[in-house]
C-alpha positions in Angstrom: -26.9 -14.7 -4.3 -24.9 -11.3 -4.2 -26.9 -8.3 -5.4 -27.3 -7.6 -8.7 -25.0 -4.6 -9.2 -21.9 -6.5 -7.4 -23.0 -9.8 -9.9 -22.7 -6.9 -12.8 -19.3 -5.9 -11.2 -17.5 -9.9 -11.4 -18.4 -10.2 -15.2 -17.3 -7.2 -16.5 -14.1 -7.9 -17.6 -15.1 -11.5 -19.1 -12.8 -12.1 -22.0 -10.4 -9.1 -20.7 -6.9 -9.6 -19.7 -7.3 -8.1 -16.4 -4.1 -6.4 -13.7 -3.6 -8.0 -10.3 -4.9 -4.7 -8.9 -8.1 -5.3 -11.0 -8.6 -8.8 -10.0 -7.6 -7.6 -6.0 -10.1 -4.8 -7.3 -13.0 -8.1 -8.3 -12.4 -9.8 -4.8 -12.8 -6.9 -2.6 -16.1 -5.2 -4.5 -17.4 -9.7 -4.2 -16.6 -9.5 -0.1 -16.5 -12.9 -0.8 -13.4 -15.4 -1.5 -14.9 -19.3 -1.7 -13.0 -21.9 -0.1 -12.9 -25.0 -1.9 -11.6 -28.6 -0.1 -12.4 -31.9 -2.7 -11.4 -35.3 -3.4 -12.7 -35.0 -6.8 -11.2 -31.8 -9.5 -13.7 -32.5 -11.9 -16.7 -32.1 -9.4 -15.1 -29.0 -8.3 -15.0 -27.4 -11.5 -18.8 -27.8 -11.3 -18.9 -26.3 -8.0 -16.5 -23.4 -9.7 -19.3 -22.5 -11.9 -22.1 -22.8 -9.4 -20.1 -20.5 -7.4 -19.8 -18.1 -10.3 -23.5 -18.1 -11.4 -24.1 -17.0 -7.8 -22.4 -14.0 -7.9 -18.8 -15.7 -6.7 -15.6 -15.0 -8.5 -13.1 -15.4 -5.8 -12.8 -19.2 -5.6 -9.7 -20.7 -3.2 -8.6 -24.1 -3.8 -6.4 -25.8 -0.7 -3.1 -27.2 -2.1 -3.6 -29.8 0.7 -6.3 -31.5 -1.4 -5.5 -34.5 -3.4 -5.0 -33.2 -7.1 -5.0 -29.7 -6.4 -2.8 -28.3 -8.9 -5.2 -30.3 -11.3 -8.3 -28.9 -10.5 -6.7 -25.2 -10.6 -5.5 -25.9 -14.1 -9.1 -27.1 -15.4 -10.9 -24.3 -13.1 -9.0 -21.6 -14.2 -9.1 -23.1 -18.2 -12.9 -23.3 -18.0 -13.6 -19.9 -15.8 -11.3 -18.0 -18.1 -12.5 -14.6 -18.0 -15.6 -15.4 -15.0 -13.6 -16.8 -11.9 -10.0 -15.4 -10.1 -8.4 -18.9 -9.1 -6.4 -18.9 -6.5 -4.7 -21.7 -4.4 -4.3 -21.7 -0.7 -2.9 -23.7 1.9 0.8 -22.7 0.4 3.4 -23.2 2.5 7.0 -22.6 0.8 7.7 -20.5 -2.5 7.9 -24.2 -4.6 3.8 -25.4 -4.6 3.3 -21.1 -5.2 5.7 -22.2 -8.1 3.5 -24.7 -9.1 0.0 -23.2 -8.5 1.0 -20.4 -10.6 2.2 -22.8 -13.5 -1.0 -24.3 -13.0 -2.8 -20.9 -13.2 -3.4 -19.7 -10.1 -4.2 -15.7 -9.9 -3.8 -16.0 -6.1 -1.6 -17.4 -3.2 -2.8 -17.7 0.5 -0.9 -19.6 2.9 -1.7 -20.1 6.7 1.9 -18.4 7.5 4.0 -15.8 6.7 6.6 -17.2 4.7 8.3 -14.3 3.1 10.3 -16.5 -0.1 6.5 -17.0 -0.6 5.9 -13.5 -0.8 9.0 -13.0 -3.0 8.0 -15.6 -5.4 4.5 -14.3 -6.5 6.0 -10.6 -6.3 7.7 -11.8 -8.8 5.2 -13.5 -10.8 3.1 -10.6 -10.7 0.3 -12.5 -8.4 -1.8 -12.0 -5.5 -0.5 -12.9 -1.8 -2.1 -13.4 1.2 -0.1 -14.4 3.5 -1.4 -15.8 7.0 -0.9 -14.1 10.8 -1.9 -13.7 14.0 -0.6 -10.9 16.2 -0.1 -7.6 15.4 3.7 -7.7 14.4 3.2 -10.7 12.3 0.3 -8.8 10.4 2.4 -5.6 10.4 5.9 -8.0 9.0 3.5 -9.3 6.8 2.4 -6.5 5.0 6.3 -5.0 4.9 7.2 -7.7 3.1 4.9 -7.3 0.2 1.2 -8.7 1.4 -1.6 -7.6 -1.1 -3.6 -8.7 1.7 -3.1 -9.8 5.1 -5.1 -13.2 6.1 -6.0 -13.0 10.0 -6.1 -16.6 11.0 -7.6 -18.4 12.6 -10.1 -15.9 12.9 -12.8 -16.8 14.8 -10.0 -17.1 18.1 -9.5 -13.5 17.3 -13.1 -12.0 16.3 -14.6 -9.0 14.2 -13.5 -6.6 17.3 -10.1 -7.5 16.6 -10.2 -6.1 13.3 -11.5 -3.3 13.7 -8.4 -2.4 16.8 -5.8 -3.4 14.2 -7.4 -1.4 11.5 -6.7 1.8 14.0 -3.0 1.6 14.1 -2.5 -0.4 11.1 -5.3 1.6 8.7 -3.4 1.0 5.4 -2.8 -2.6 6.0 -5.6 -4.7 3.8 -7.4 -7.7 6.1 -9.0 -10.9 5.5 -10.6 -13.6 7.8 -10.7 -17.1 7.6 -11.0 -19.7 10.2 -14.8 -20.7 11.4 -16.0 -17.4 9.2 -20.1 -18.0 8.4 -23.1 -16.8 7.0 -23.5 -15.7 10.2 -20.6 -13.8 11.0 -19.2 -12.6 7.5 -21.0 -9.3 8.0 -19.8 -8.9 11.0 -16.5 -8.8 9.8 -16.6 -6.8 6.8 -18.3 -4.3 9.2 -14.9 -4.5 11.1 -12.5 -3.8 8.2 -12.2 -6.9 6.5 -11.9 -6.4 2.5 -12.8 -9.5 1.8 -13.8 -12.9 3.8 -12.7 -16.4 3.2 -15.4 -18.5 3.7 -15.4 -22.5 3.2 -17.9 -25.2 4.5 -20.4 -22.8 5.5 -20.3 -21.6 1.7 -19.5 -24.2 -0.2 -21.8 -27.0 0.8 -23.2 -29.5 -1.7 -26.4 -29.3 -1.1 -26.5 -25.4 -0.9 -24.4 -25.1 -4.2 -27.2 -27.6 -5.9 -29.9 -24.8 -4.7 
């Protein structure tokens, strides 16, 4: 569970319409975005509620999951004002638009697709494209990314973030892929604005506890 200060910061905007900038600040303040893959959209809502209770407000539902669009719609309604719901594994602008119309507050992609970025900017939503090299990272940032996702992060490690932040201090970075409770602190110390954690965090047993 997150420290009390962070939990309070997460919920202070409940019931209030907030800006994209405020939502991004909340993601940075909590430091973690939970990445969920599920076969059951009803089950997903209960998982989201448990995560919110624990202080995590950023929840990414991957579009590769069956029923992802419905899950995003349900979660965004049930947890309105309590969670920031995003769509992950978005590869094209059409999918991005579908997710945003369903209620997604942010869009995450494992790749750099400038049309996806442009679509998200048009709808006023947070966009987090993927990149692997410094050249790709800068290209994503200059195309309008709010945060750049480094994927797969475990192939590069926390030291990569520190090295990239040297010449590119203006770029906000987040790692995804292999991040767990043992190394997420190292990524944050190295300069990541927040981390994306999947099965290491979103485990039925852990959430139920």
